[in-house]
TORLUM-270434 format. One line per field, with one value per residue: residue number from 0; x, y, z of N, C-alpha, C in turn. Coordinates in nm, 3 decimals, padded with zeros to 5 digits. Each point is the difference from the previous one (the first is absolute). Layout:
! residues N
k = [NUM; ...]
n.c1 = [X; ...]
n.c2 = [Y; ...]
n.c3 = [Z; ...]
ca.c1 = [X; ...]
ca.c2 = [Y; ...]
ca.c3 = [Z; ...]
c.c1 = [X; ...]
c.c2 = [Y; ...]
c.c3 = [Z; ...]
***
This chain:
! residues 280
k = [0; 1; 2; 3; 4; 5; 6; 7; 8; 9; 10; 11; 12; 13; 14; 15; 16; 17; 18; 19; 20; 21; 22; 23; 24; 25; 26; 27; 28; 29; 30; 31; 32; 33; 34; 35; 36; 37; 38; 39; 40; 41; 42; 43; 44; 45; 46; 47; 48; 49; 50; 51; 52; 53; 54; 55; 56; 57; 58; 59; 60; 61; 62; 63; 64; 65; 66; 67; 68; 69; 70; 71; 72; 73; 74; 75; 76; 77; 78; 79; 80; 81; 82; 83; 84; 85; 86; 87; 88; 89; 90; 91; 92; 93; 94; 95; 96; 97; 98; 99; 100; 101; 102; 103; 104; 105; 106; 107; 108; 109; 110; 111; 112; 113; 114; 115; 116; 117; 118; 119; 120; 121; 122; 123; 124; 125; 126; 127; 128; 129; 130; 131; 132; 133; 134; 135; 136; 137; 138; 139; 140; 141; 142; 143; 144; 145; 146; 147; 148; 149; 150; 151; 152; 153; 154; 155; 156; 157; 158; 159; 160; 161; 162; 163; 164; 165; 166; 167; 168; 169; 170; 171; 172; 173; 174; 175; 176; 177; 178; 179; 180; 181; 182; 183; 184; 185; 186; 187; 188; 189; 190; 191; 192; 193; 194; 195; 196; 197; 198; 199; 200; 201; 202; 203; 204; 205; 206; 207; 208; 209; 210; 211; 212; 213; 214; 215; 216; 217; 218; 219; 220; 221; 222; 223; 224; 225; 226; 227; 228; 229; 230; 231; 232; 233; 234; 235; 236; 237; 238; 239; 240; 241; 242; 243; 244; 245; 246; 247; 248; 249; 250; 251; 252; 253; 254; 255; 256; 257; 258; 259; 260; 261; 262; 263; 264; 265; 266; 267; 268; 269; 270; 271; 272; 273; 274; 275; 276; 277; 278; 279]
n.c1 = [-00.903; -00.015; 00.082; 00.063; 00.005; 00.035; -00.040; 00.124; -00.087; 00.040; -00.039; -00.101; -00.086; 00.053; -00.144; -00.148; -00.105; -00.005; -00.051; 00.112; 00.074; 00.021; 00.087; 00.047; 00.134; 00.014; 00.050; -00.012; -00.123; -00.032; 00.102; -00.063; -00.132; 00.084; 00.036; 00.115; -00.088; -00.039; 00.107; -00.049; 00.106; 00.044; -00.147; 00.026; 00.153; -00.020; -00.080; 00.122; 00.043; 00.001; -00.039; -00.061; 00.097; -00.096; 00.104; -00.061; -00.015; 00.048; -00.122; -00.017; 00.088; 00.091; -00.061; 00.104; 00.025; -00.147; 00.154; 00.073; 00.083; -00.110; -00.017; -00.080; -00.092; -00.109; -00.064; -00.108; -00.029; -00.085; 00.068; -00.055; -00.130; -00.044; 00.140; -00.025; -00.117; 00.038; 00.116; -00.085; 00.074; -00.002; -00.082; 00.124; 00.071; 00.100; 00.014; -00.060; 00.156; 00.033; 00.130; 00.001; 00.054; 00.102; 00.118; -00.132; 00.025; -00.087; -00.029; -00.046; 00.016; 00.096; 00.029; -00.109; 00.135; -00.124; 00.055; 00.080; -00.070; -00.009; -00.088; 00.005; 00.060; -00.003; -00.040; 00.053; -00.080; 00.106; -00.084; 00.106; 00.094; 00.067; 00.100; -00.045; 00.026; 00.117; -00.083; 00.021; -00.044; -00.124; -00.106; -00.109; 00.014; 00.106; -00.003; -00.205; 00.029; 00.014; -00.137; 00.089; -00.071; -00.049; -00.065; -00.037; -00.049; 00.088; -00.055; 00.072; -00.069; 00.059; -00.147; 00.054; 00.101; -00.093; -00.100; 00.061; 00.095; 00.162; -00.017; 00.012; -00.076; 00.111; -00.041; -00.098; 00.071; 00.111; -00.081; 00.116; -00.002; 00.022; 00.101; -00.106; 00.058; -00.086; -00.069; -00.085; 00.038; -00.157; 00.046; 00.059; 00.038; 00.038; 00.039; -00.124; -00.019; 00.124; -00.093; 00.023; 00.086; -00.120; -00.043; 00.069; -00.083; 00.056; -00.012; 00.087; -00.023; 00.073; -00.027; 00.069; 00.084; -00.056; 00.097; 00.018; 00.072; -00.138; -00.005; 00.070; 00.037; 00.108; -00.075; -00.029; -00.080; -00.076; -00.012; -00.008; -00.156; -00.094; 00.023; -00.032; -00.096; 00.039; 00.022; 00.067; -00.100; 00.057; 00.031; -00.107; -00.003; -00.109; -00.109; 00.006; -00.090; 00.026; -00.138; -00.088; -00.076; 00.006; 00.069; 00.090; 00.056; -00.052; 00.051; -00.125; 00.095; 00.097; 00.022; 00.084; 00.093; 00.032; 00.078; 00.006; -00.060; -00.060; 00.189; -00.136; 00.084; -00.090; 00.051; -00.083; 00.016; 00.008; -00.066; 00.072; -00.021; 00.046; -00.041; 00.109; -00.055; 00.098; 00.039; 00.106]
n.c2 = [-16.366; -00.117; -00.007; -00.065; -00.067; -00.071; -00.105; -00.069; -00.034; 00.117; -00.013; 00.054; -00.045; 00.084; 00.039; -00.021; -00.036; -00.050; 00.109; -00.112; 00.013; 00.012; -00.096; 00.129; -00.044; 00.048; -00.123; 00.015; 00.027; -00.118; 00.025; 00.068; -00.054; 00.105; 00.010; -00.048; -00.124; -00.013; 00.054; 00.086; 00.035; -00.113; 00.004; 00.182; -00.022; -00.027; 00.131; 00.073; -00.073; -00.108; -00.006; -00.032; 00.072; -00.026; -00.084; -00.076; -00.018; -00.112; -00.127; -00.043; 00.115; 00.026; 00.038; 00.080; 00.030; 00.137; 00.045; 00.038; -00.048; -00.022; 00.103; 00.044; -00.054; 00.154; 00.042; -00.007; 00.026; -00.132; -00.027; -00.114; 00.065; -00.062; -00.012; 00.140; 00.009; -00.089; 00.062; 00.094; 00.059; 00.127; 00.006; 00.000; 00.138; -00.083; 00.028; -00.125; 00.027; -00.120; -00.063; -00.034; -00.095; 00.091; -00.136; 00.070; 00.136; -00.024; -00.101; -00.002; -00.101; 00.105; -00.042; 00.003; 00.097; -00.078; 00.095; -00.054; -00.093; 00.012; 00.103; 00.134; -00.074; 00.115; 00.080; 00.061; 00.005; 00.091; 00.113; -00.049; 00.126; 00.042; 00.043; 00.152; 00.115; 00.038; -00.049; 00.101; -00.052; -00.092; 00.102; -00.026; 00.125; -00.036; -00.086; -00.042; 00.109; -00.048; -00.064; -00.086; -00.052; -00.080; -00.053; -00.116; -00.020; -00.133; 00.107; -00.110; -00.060; 00.010; -00.043; -00.070; -00.002; 00.043; 00.010; -00.101; 00.041; 00.019; 00.133; 00.007; 00.046; 00.027; -00.078; 00.080; 00.073; -00.038; -00.085; -00.105; 00.017; 00.153; 00.007; -00.117; 00.002; 00.046; -00.046; 00.122; 00.093; 00.057; 00.131; 00.115; -00.042; -00.086; 00.086; 00.102; -00.061; 00.027; 00.138; -00.081; -00.075; -00.098; -00.055; -00.108; -00.062; -00.103; -00.077; -00.055; 00.130; -00.005; 00.084; 00.068; 00.055; 00.086; 00.157; 00.159; 00.060; 00.060; -00.124; -00.006; 00.019; -00.044; 00.026; -00.063; 00.086; -00.052; -00.121; 00.049; 00.154; -00.050; -00.045; 00.088; 00.029; -00.090; -00.009; 00.006; 00.062; -00.068; 00.005; 00.000; 00.082; -00.072; 00.052; -00.101; 00.028; -00.139; -00.036; -00.061; 00.039; -00.091; 00.072; -00.130; 00.115; 00.019; -00.196; -00.052; -00.130; -00.012; 00.029; -00.136; -00.001; -00.078; -00.096; -00.035; 00.088; 00.043; 00.106; 00.087; 00.112; 00.097; 00.091; 00.002; -00.066; -00.054; -00.103; -00.149; -00.037; -00.068; -00.048; -00.086; -00.054; 00.000; -00.067; 00.113]
n.c3 = [14.343; -00.035; 00.112; -00.041; 00.091; -00.096; 00.071; 00.039; 00.160; 00.035; -00.103; 00.026; -00.083; -00.093; 00.037; -00.134; 00.068; -00.111; -00.083; -00.100; 00.097; -00.071; 00.065; 00.067; -00.039; 00.113; -00.008; -00.116; 00.121; 00.079; 00.038; 00.029; 00.114; 00.012; 00.078; -00.079; -00.003; 00.163; -00.093; -00.017; -00.040; 00.113; 00.113; -00.009; 00.058; 00.087; 00.112; 00.002; 00.085; -00.157; 00.087; -00.113; -00.028; 00.104; 00.009; -00.035; 00.084; -00.046; 00.039; 00.150; -00.062; 00.131; 00.120; 00.029; 00.083; 00.002; 00.096; -00.032; 00.049; 00.058; 00.037; 00.020; 00.044; 00.000; 00.125; -00.026; 00.057; 00.036; -00.142; 00.017; -00.005; -00.084; 00.019; 00.054; -00.009; -00.117; -00.038; 00.011; -00.085; 00.028; -00.115; -00.053; 00.083; 00.021; -00.124; 00.053; 00.030; -00.086; 00.012; -00.105; 00.035; -00.072; 00.117; 00.041; -00.099; -00.021; -00.093; -00.066; -00.091; 00.042; 00.037; 00.065; 00.023; 00.064; 00.109; 00.040; 00.073; -00.138; 00.072; -00.055; -00.112; -00.014; -00.070; -00.134; -00.112; -00.078; -00.048; -00.090; 00.060; -00.142; 00.061; -00.063; 00.079; 00.034; 00.120; -00.011; 00.105; -00.092; -00.078; 00.075; -00.031; 00.041; 00.150; -00.049; -00.052; 00.128; -00.019; 00.020; 00.084; -00.061; 00.164; 00.009; 00.108; 00.001; 00.073; -00.009; 00.095; 00.055; 00.049; 00.029; -00.122; -00.007; 00.078; 00.055; -00.133; 00.077; 00.020; -00.102; -00.094; -00.048; 00.093; -00.021; -00.067; 00.062; 00.019; -00.054; -00.139; 00.076; -00.143; -00.036; -00.121; -00.026; -00.075; 00.002; -00.111; 00.040; -00.070; 00.012; -00.156; 00.044; 00.094; -00.048; 00.075; 00.033; -00.016; -00.090; 00.079; -00.053; 00.077; -00.047; 00.087; -00.029; 00.130; -00.102; -00.073; 00.179; -00.085; 00.057; -00.085; 00.022; -00.043; -00.018; -00.062; -00.036; 00.047; -00.060; 00.139; -00.032; -00.089; -00.108; -00.036; 00.084; -00.020; -00.100; -00.004; 00.092; -00.078; -00.124; 00.091; 00.035; -00.184; -00.085; -00.098; -00.064; -00.129; -00.035; 00.051; 00.148; -00.071; 00.117; -00.037; 00.047; 00.058; -00.074; 00.038; 00.054; 00.147; -00.007; 00.054; -00.129; -00.027; -00.009; 00.010; 00.075; -00.095; 00.007; -00.064; -00.037; -00.020; -00.154; 00.073; -00.115; -00.011; 00.004; -00.050; -00.018; -00.085; -00.031; -00.118; 00.142; -00.051; -00.013; 00.114; 00.067; 00.161; -00.010; 00.091; 00.040; 00.041; 00.096]
ca.c1 = [00.080; -00.024; 00.142; 00.021; 00.167; -00.009; 00.109; 00.067; 00.100; 00.165; 00.029; -00.144; 00.029; -00.113; -00.110; -00.083; -00.110; -00.055; -00.152; -00.112; 00.036; 00.197; 00.115; 00.123; 00.122; 00.051; 00.223; 00.043; -00.010; 00.039; 00.068; -00.148; -00.119; 00.032; 00.014; 00.039; -00.068; -00.171; -00.015; -00.067; 00.106; 00.056; -00.070; -00.010; 00.024; -00.075; -00.126; 00.024; 00.020; -00.114; -00.024; -00.017; 00.132; 00.115; 00.007; -00.116; 00.014; -00.070; 00.024; -00.093; 00.098; -00.050; 00.015; 00.024; -00.060; 00.052; 00.044; 00.136; 00.054; -00.047; 00.150; -00.129; -00.122; -00.065; -00.134; -00.125; -00.080; -00.137; -00.041; -00.162; -00.098; -00.025; 00.066; 00.071; -00.120; 00.000; 00.096; -00.040; 00.053; -00.034; 00.058; 00.137; -00.034; 00.152; 00.053; 00.124; 00.084; 00.082; 00.061; 00.040; 00.111; -00.021; 00.005; -00.165; -00.040; -00.031; -00.075; -00.183; -00.041; 00.110; -00.068; -00.006; 00.057; 00.005; 00.104; 00.001; -00.050; -00.132; -00.149; -00.089; 00.015; -00.136; -00.036; -00.041; 00.012; -00.013; 00.087; 00.133; -00.003; 00.135; 00.055; 00.113; 00.097; 00.048; -00.075; 00.036; -00.070; -00.112; -00.124; -00.077; -00.069; 00.127; 00.043; 00.024; 00.087; 00.140; -00.027; 00.015; -00.078; -00.093; 00.020; -00.049; 00.053; -00.084; 00.062; 00.007; 00.050; 00.040; -00.067; 00.031; 00.116; -00.039; -00.092; 00.034; 00.111; 00.004; 00.037; -00.099; -00.064; 00.104; 00.101; -00.152; -00.031; 00.116; 00.079; -00.005; -00.116; -00.152; -00.086; -00.018; -00.032; -00.054; 00.110; 00.050; -00.005; -00.048; 00.054; -00.138; -00.054; -00.139; -00.076; -00.042; -00.045; 00.011; -00.115; -00.128; 00.036; -00.027; 00.092; -00.048; 00.103; -00.076; 00.090; -00.062; -00.132; -00.183; -00.015; 00.051; -00.002; -00.048; -00.023; 00.020; 00.082; -00.088; 00.056; 00.149; -00.012; 00.139; 00.064; 00.178; 00.075; -00.006; 00.088; 00.100; 00.084; 00.033; 00.133; 00.114; 00.037; 00.085; 00.088; -00.033; -00.060; 00.062; 00.003; 00.002; -00.084; -00.102; -00.113; -00.108; -00.075; -00.121; -00.050; -00.143; -00.097; -00.056; 00.129; -00.013; -00.058; -00.174; -00.118; -00.015; 00.111; 00.113; 00.075; 00.171; 00.084; 00.065; 00.073; -00.105; -00.055; 00.037; -00.121; 00.012; -00.041; 00.038; -00.052; -00.070; 00.076; 00.103; 00.024; -00.027; 00.083; -00.025; 00.086; 00.000; 00.102; 00.061; 00.059; 00.100]
ca.c2 = [-00.102; -00.102; 00.000; -00.107; -00.053; -00.128; -00.084; -00.032; 00.082; 00.051; -00.018; 00.053; 00.096; 00.065; -00.028; 00.057; -00.057; 00.083; -00.028; -00.160; -00.070; -00.064; 00.069; -00.028; 00.039; 00.091; -00.036; 00.037; 00.158; 00.037; -00.109; -00.074; 00.120; 00.039; 00.125; 00.056; 00.033; 00.063; 00.195; 00.042; 00.029; -00.091; -00.023; 00.005; -00.090; -00.160; 00.007; 00.049; -00.158; -00.072; -00.134; -00.064; -00.004; -00.079; -00.144; -00.093; -00.114; -00.119; -00.053; 00.056; 00.063; 00.055; 00.164; 00.072; 00.126; 00.042; 00.133; -00.072; 00.085; 00.085; 00.054; -00.038; -00.067; 00.060; -00.040; 00.114; -00.063; 00.060; 00.107; -00.034; 00.063; -00.140; -00.034; 00.068; -00.036; -00.109; -00.055; 00.055; 00.157; 00.107; 00.083; 00.072; 00.125; 00.041; -00.172; -00.071; -00.063; -00.085; -00.029; -00.152; -00.039; -00.109; -00.115; -00.088; -00.023; -00.142; 00.017; -00.032; -00.154; -00.075; -00.111; 00.112; -00.101; 00.030; -00.002; -00.055; 00.075; 00.099; -00.055; 00.065; 00.063; 00.046; 00.028; 00.155; 00.028; 00.159; 00.116; 00.036; 00.068; 00.007; 00.146; -00.014; 00.122; 00.077; 00.077; 00.040; 00.121; 00.055; 00.044; -00.130; -00.008; -00.023; -00.099; -00.102; -00.007; -00.075; -00.105; -00.085; -00.112; -00.068; -00.167; -00.091; -00.061; -00.065; 00.034; -00.071; 00.028; -00.075; 00.103; -00.041; 00.046; 00.047; 00.002; -00.030; -00.026; 00.139; 00.120; 00.063; -00.097; 00.008; -00.141; -00.136; 00.058; -00.010; -00.137; -00.065; -00.002; 00.003; 00.084; 00.038; 00.142; 00.020; -00.056; 00.090; 00.130; 00.035; 00.146; 00.072; 00.043; -00.130; -00.003; 00.084; 00.062; -00.135; -00.016; -00.088; -00.123; -00.138; -00.120; -00.100; -00.093; -00.138; -00.094; -00.133; 00.014; 00.086; 00.153; 00.085; 00.225; 00.039; 00.160; 00.086; 00.049; 00.073; 00.041; 00.039; 00.148; 00.123; 00.032; -00.010; 00.106; 00.104; -00.120; 00.071; 00.103; -00.054; -00.150; 00.057; 00.100; -00.062; -00.107; -00.037; -00.168; -00.077; -00.089; -00.215; 00.045; -00.034; 00.037; -00.047; 00.121; -00.054; -00.096; -00.007; -00.132; -00.142; -00.148; -00.089; 00.050; 00.094; -00.051; -00.053; 00.028; 00.072; -00.121; 00.037; -00.067; -00.142; -00.081; -00.024; 00.149; 00.062; 00.120; 00.055; 00.130; 00.110; 00.170; 00.062; 00.091; -00.013; -00.136; -00.043; -00.099; -00.161; -00.091; -00.119; 00.021; -00.110; 00.074; -00.057]
ca.c3 = [-00.043; 00.126; -00.007; 00.104; -00.007; -00.009; -00.022; 00.083; 00.080; -00.046; -00.148; -00.069; -00.147; 00.028; -00.078; -00.017; -00.042; -00.115; -00.004; 00.017; 00.115; -00.029; 00.043; -00.132; 00.067; -00.010; 00.051; -00.089; 00.003; 00.146; 00.113; 00.116; 00.034; 00.145; 00.042; -00.082; -00.127; 00.023; 00.027; -00.102; -00.099; -00.098; -00.064; -00.133; -00.088; -00.019; -00.113; -00.208; -00.064; -00.012; 00.061; -00.123; -00.037; 00.094; 00.004; 00.071; 00.113; -00.044; 00.097; 00.108; 00.139; 00.120; -00.004; 00.092; 00.066; -00.104; 00.009; 00.099; 00.074; 00.123; 00.109; 00.091; 00.000; 00.095; 00.008; 00.051; 00.097; 00.028; -00.100; -00.040; 00.190; 00.032; 00.021; 00.099; 00.093; 00.019; 00.121; 00.097; 00.012; 00.000; -00.103; 00.097; -00.039; -00.132; -00.038; 00.050; -00.105; 00.022; -00.085; -00.029; -00.064; -00.164; -00.007; -00.010; -00.125; -00.162; -00.113; 00.010; 00.022; 00.083; 00.121; 00.151; 00.115; 00.164; 00.034; 00.154; 00.135; -00.011; 00.059; -00.022; -00.117; -00.044; -00.161; -00.005; -00.126; 00.005; -00.104; 00.051; -00.101; -00.072; -00.027; -00.126; -00.013; 00.101; 00.096; 00.134; 00.072; -00.052; 00.044; -00.013; -00.113; -00.163; 00.078; -00.089; -00.061; 00.011; -00.031; -00.125; -00.036; 00.163; -00.015; 00.131; 00.121; 00.127; 00.134; 00.065; 00.113; 00.135; 00.094; 00.103; 00.009; -00.055; 00.081; 00.068; 00.042; 00.026; -00.135; -00.108; -00.117; -00.112; -00.020; -00.003; -00.110; -00.086; -00.031; -00.122; -00.087; 00.041; -00.062; -00.142; -00.075; -00.188; -00.108; -00.074; 00.042; -00.096; -00.028; 00.059; -00.127; -00.001; 00.118; -00.018; 00.161; 00.095; 00.133; -00.073; -00.072; 00.103; 00.046; 00.085; 00.027; 00.064; 00.019; -00.017; -00.078; 00.027; 00.013; 00.088; -00.004; -00.164; 00.002; -00.096; 00.062; 00.023; 00.138; 00.045; 00.043; -00.092; -00.153; -00.040; -00.029; 00.103; 00.049; -00.023; 00.069; 00.159; 00.044; -00.032; 00.120; 00.124; -00.037; -00.093; -00.107; -00.101; -00.142; -00.006; 00.104; -00.055; 00.126; 00.033; 00.012; 00.102; -00.038; 00.036; 00.114; -00.019; -00.017; 00.096; 00.151; 00.028; -00.013; 00.120; 00.072; -00.053; -00.092; -00.011; -00.113; 00.072; -00.051; -00.088; -00.089; -00.089; -00.004; -00.163; -00.020; -00.129; -00.031; -00.144; -00.054; 00.016; 00.015; 00.117; 00.105; -00.012; 00.037; 00.056; 00.127; 00.040; 00.126; 00.033]
c.c1 = [00.039; 00.165; 00.048; 00.150; -00.015; 00.143; 00.026; 00.023; 00.095; 00.007; -00.079; 00.039; -00.137; -00.081; -00.093; -00.151; -00.071; -00.187; -00.082; 00.069; 00.104; 00.098; 00.105; 00.110; 00.082; 00.158; 00.006; 00.043; 00.045; 00.036; -00.112; -00.049; 00.069; 00.044; 00.023; -00.085; -00.147; 00.027; -00.112; 00.043; -00.045; -00.152; -00.084; 00.053; -00.050; -00.121; -00.032; 00.040; -00.139; -00.015; 00.027; 00.177; 00.063; -00.025; -00.113; 00.084; -00.071; -00.022; -00.040; 00.135; -00.031; -00.012; 00.062; -00.020; 00.014; 00.060; 00.133; 00.088; -00.044; 00.047; -00.150; -00.104; -00.044; -00.143; -00.097; -00.056; -00.140; -00.103; -00.145; -00.027; -00.091; 00.069; 00.092; -00.125; 00.018; 00.090; -00.019; 00.125; -00.039; 00.070; 00.072; -00.044; 00.080; 00.009; 00.124; 00.104; 00.073; 00.089; -00.017; 00.146; 00.016; -00.012; -00.104; -00.021; 00.014; -00.014; -00.182; -00.004; 00.118; -00.069; 00.036; 00.057; -00.032; 00.099; 00.060; -00.058; -00.175; -00.118; -00.094; 00.031; -00.130; 00.003; -00.057; 00.012; 00.013; 00.061; 00.124; 00.042; 00.150; 00.045; 00.107; 00.066; -00.034; -00.110; 00.041; -00.118; -00.047; -00.120; -00.093; -00.054; 00.098; -00.027; 00.043; 00.150; 00.142; -00.051; 00.063; -00.106; -00.100; 00.037; -00.084; 00.131; -00.063; 00.112; -00.017; 00.035; -00.008; -00.059; 00.061; 00.144; -00.033; -00.059; 00.033; 00.119; 00.023; 00.067; -00.060; -00.012; 00.079; 00.058; -00.133; -00.022; 00.088; 00.066; 00.004; -00.110; -00.135; -00.046; 00.038; -00.022; -00.005; -00.107; 00.082; 00.068; -00.067; -00.012; -00.165; -00.102; -00.116; -00.090; -00.038; -00.059; 00.020; -00.051; -00.124; 00.025; -00.025; 00.127; -00.041; 00.119; -00.044; 00.076; -00.097; -00.119; -00.140; 00.058; 00.045; -00.016; -00.091; -00.072; 00.041; 00.150; -00.087; -00.036; 00.145; -00.017; 00.082; 00.025; 00.177; 00.066; 00.038; 00.154; 00.142; 00.120; 00.036; 00.125; 00.122; 00.077; 00.068; 00.100; 00.043; -00.016; 00.120; -00.063; -00.003; -00.059; -00.142; -00.025; -00.169; -00.126; -00.161; -00.030; -00.171; -00.054; 00.066; 00.154; -00.012; 00.004; -00.112; -00.102; -00.019; -00.106; 00.149; 00.071; 00.104; 00.015; 00.028; 00.034; -00.066; -00.101; 00.001; -00.133; 00.012; -00.092; 00.030; -00.090; -00.046; 00.125; 00.213; 00.039; -00.049; 00.116; -00.023; 00.145; -00.002; 00.020; 00.050; 00.107; 00.154; 00.001]
c.c2 = [-00.092; -00.033; -00.154; -00.061; -00.192; -00.095; -00.070; 00.101; 00.075; 00.032; 00.038; 00.096; 00.157; -00.008; 00.069; -00.027; 00.094; -00.036; -00.081; -00.016; -00.118; 00.085; 00.025; 00.059; 00.186; 00.030; 00.132; 00.152; 00.088; -00.136; -00.050; 00.140; 00.041; 00.145; 00.129; 00.017; 00.075; 00.133; 00.051; 00.004; -00.168; -00.077; 00.028; -00.066; -00.135; -00.024; -00.001; -00.172; -00.013; -00.142; -00.119; -00.004; -00.090; -00.119; -00.048; -00.070; -00.119; -00.052; 00.093; -00.009; 00.014; 00.132; 00.043; 00.128; 00.108; 00.099; -00.068; 00.130; 00.094; 00.040; -00.002; -00.032; 00.022; -00.072; 00.061; -00.107; 00.085; 00.099; 00.022; -00.022; -00.147; -00.130; 00.025; -00.101; -00.151; -00.025; 00.044; 00.125; 00.108; 00.079; 00.113; 00.131; 00.025; -00.181; -00.056; -00.064; -00.087; -00.088; -00.154; -00.017; -00.038; -00.074; -00.068; -00.029; -00.135; 00.031; -00.024; -00.078; -00.118; -00.084; 00.107; -00.171; 00.067; -00.043; -00.070; 00.051; 00.064; -00.136; 00.079; 00.100; 00.046; 00.035; 00.140; 00.025; 00.200; 00.000; 00.026; 00.143; -00.014; 00.126; -00.030; 00.070; 00.058; 00.099; 00.056; 00.245; 00.039; -00.027; -00.126; 00.069; -00.025; -00.159; -00.106; 00.021; -00.021; -00.169; -00.104; -00.081; -00.051; -00.159; -00.063; 00.002; -00.069; 00.021; -00.107; 00.042; -00.114; 00.051; -00.034; 00.063; 00.208; 00.117; -00.064; -00.019; 00.164; 00.044; 00.040; -00.137; -00.076; -00.161; -00.108; 00.048; -00.040; -00.136; -00.001; -00.037; 00.044; 00.175; -00.010; 00.097; -00.035; -00.078; 00.120; 00.133; 00.076; 00.124; 00.069; 00.058; -00.108; -00.004; 00.126; 00.018; -00.116; -00.004; -00.081; -00.117; -00.103; -00.086; -00.129; -00.110; -00.140; -00.118; -00.147; -00.015; 00.107; 00.103; 00.051; 00.096; 00.014; 00.101; 00.027; 00.131; 00.145; 00.045; 00.025; 00.144; 00.065; -00.051; 00.007; 00.125; 00.082; -00.106; -00.015; 00.107; -00.007; -00.073; 00.133; 00.125; -00.100; -00.106; 00.057; -00.131; 00.005; -00.076; -00.182; -00.006; -00.071; 00.006; -00.085; 00.044; -00.052; -00.094; 00.015; -00.128; -00.132; -00.065; -00.040; 00.036; 00.088; -00.090; -00.074; -00.131; 00.032; -00.094; 00.073; -00.092; -00.106; -00.042; -00.040; 00.078; 00.040; 00.161; 00.043; 00.145; 00.071; 00.122; 00.043; 00.048; -00.032; -00.148; -00.090; -00.085; -00.138; 00.009; -00.124; 00.011; -00.105; 00.037; -00.081; -00.088]
c.c3 = [00.140; -00.010; 00.061; 00.040; -00.015; 00.012; 00.145; 00.099; -00.008; -00.112; -00.068; -00.113; 00.005; -00.171; 00.029; -00.030; -00.131; 00.009; 00.023; 00.132; -00.036; 00.077; -00.175; 00.087; -00.070; 00.033; -00.127; 00.003; 00.152; 00.087; 00.117; -00.032; 00.153; 00.023; -00.119; -00.134; -00.023; 00.033; -00.093; -00.121; -00.038; -00.057; -00.128; -00.150; -00.035; -00.087; -00.159; -00.059; -00.052; 00.043; -00.093; 00.019; 00.085; 00.036; 00.106; 00.115; 00.023; 00.157; 00.105; 00.105; 00.101; -00.046; 00.101; 00.085; -00.143; -00.045; 00.095; 00.038; 00.115; 00.100; 00.123; -00.016; 00.135; -00.026; 00.083; 00.135; 00.047; -00.119; -00.030; 00.107; 00.010; 00.001; 00.157; 00.071; 00.031; 00.113; 00.143; 00.053; -00.054; -00.159; 00.022; -00.093; -00.100; -00.051; 00.068; -00.067; 00.131; -00.154; -00.018; -00.067; -00.094; -00.047; -00.003; -00.152; -00.096; -00.055; 00.012; 00.034; 00.087; 00.117; 00.166; 00.130; 00.135; 00.065; 00.107; 00.085; -00.024; 00.019; -00.096; -00.115; -00.109; -00.155; 00.049; -00.169; 00.053; -00.148; 00.016; -00.111; 00.013; 00.001; -00.127; -00.015; 00.194; 00.064; 00.132; 00.012; -00.123; 00.012; -00.077; -00.168; -00.137; 00.033; -00.161; -00.137; 00.047; -00.003; -00.150; -00.024; 00.157; -00.071; 00.095; 00.111; 00.107; 00.132; 00.101; 00.180; 00.112; 00.120; 00.141; 00.039; -00.040; 00.138; 00.138; 00.108; 00.041; -00.130; -00.086; -00.115; -00.054; 00.043; -00.021; -00.148; -00.142; 00.017; -00.136; -00.037; 00.042; -00.069; -00.141; -00.099; -00.136; -00.016; -00.133; 00.107; -00.086; -00.030; 00.055; -00.094; 00.015; 00.154; 00.022; 00.143; 00.122; 00.127; -00.031; -00.041; 00.107; 00.010; 00.111; 00.053; 00.036; 00.027; -00.010; -00.050; 00.014; 00.069; 00.112; 00.025; -00.134; 00.059; -00.080; 00.061; 00.023; 00.181; 00.057; 00.102; -00.019; -00.143; -00.039; -00.011; 00.192; 00.042; -00.042; 00.007; 00.106; 00.036; -00.062; 00.061; 00.072; -00.031; -00.160; -00.061; -00.097; -00.071; 00.077; 00.213; -00.006; 00.155; -00.017; 00.066; 00.129; -00.035; 00.011; 00.149; -00.090; 00.021; 00.136; 00.120; 00.033; 00.038; 00.168; -00.028; -00.122; -00.124; -00.048; -00.172; 00.012; -00.155; -00.103; -00.029; -00.099; 00.014; -00.174; 00.056; -00.111; 00.036; -00.087; -00.091; -00.014; 00.036; 00.125; 00.039; -00.010; 00.116; 00.085; 00.160; 00.076; 00.176; 00.009; 00.084]
***
């Protein structure tokens, strides 16, 4: 299934995309696509609904973040060997973990706002993993059973805030609007192998990133198991699993986002995003 949230920011309604690409309203069956609605039992109930019995949604409404009520937005750094190389950093011997503030989360096509004082705002297409049930101290062999679905994430980054200021990476990753998420939450039955998905990103029509999850250093199952040794993962938590090469920081000369730019990105089977860049 492709589950979606649509409507005015803060008042989104739940929906799904049917086999013909039509947006259908799920409001009669669930109140939202939130942590409470993506448990295995809840997803099974939604899957049993005949999509043709649901009302079609007219027009072209705004799409919101594909899951509501996210408690933790966890990111994995340097998880593509070719991306680590372009940044001049070593492939880590264990996953690099950092947090992105949940206040960064926006809809997939909402405007991205370059923060005040930024000179080095950058892009990163990433595979997002949404947790569907509590995971703690789990084995890698069982890890994918805890996934509700997958989505596209643009892990935007302010590189000067991230790497040239004191402290950890979080402040360069957490600026408002730096977490476009969606368009859909695609359930696991539609994604047979999260380690074999093509992904791409364009700025102003020019392809910057063109990679595949095949080059991830640590796969989805390993990441979930690893994280669960240090913290419990809760329904609605999002894990952003790293980016392939082609980010602005890795270019020569380096290239940064500016007001007026248009970012487009997507992952096979998970849909596409498009953001207009503005500035505060």
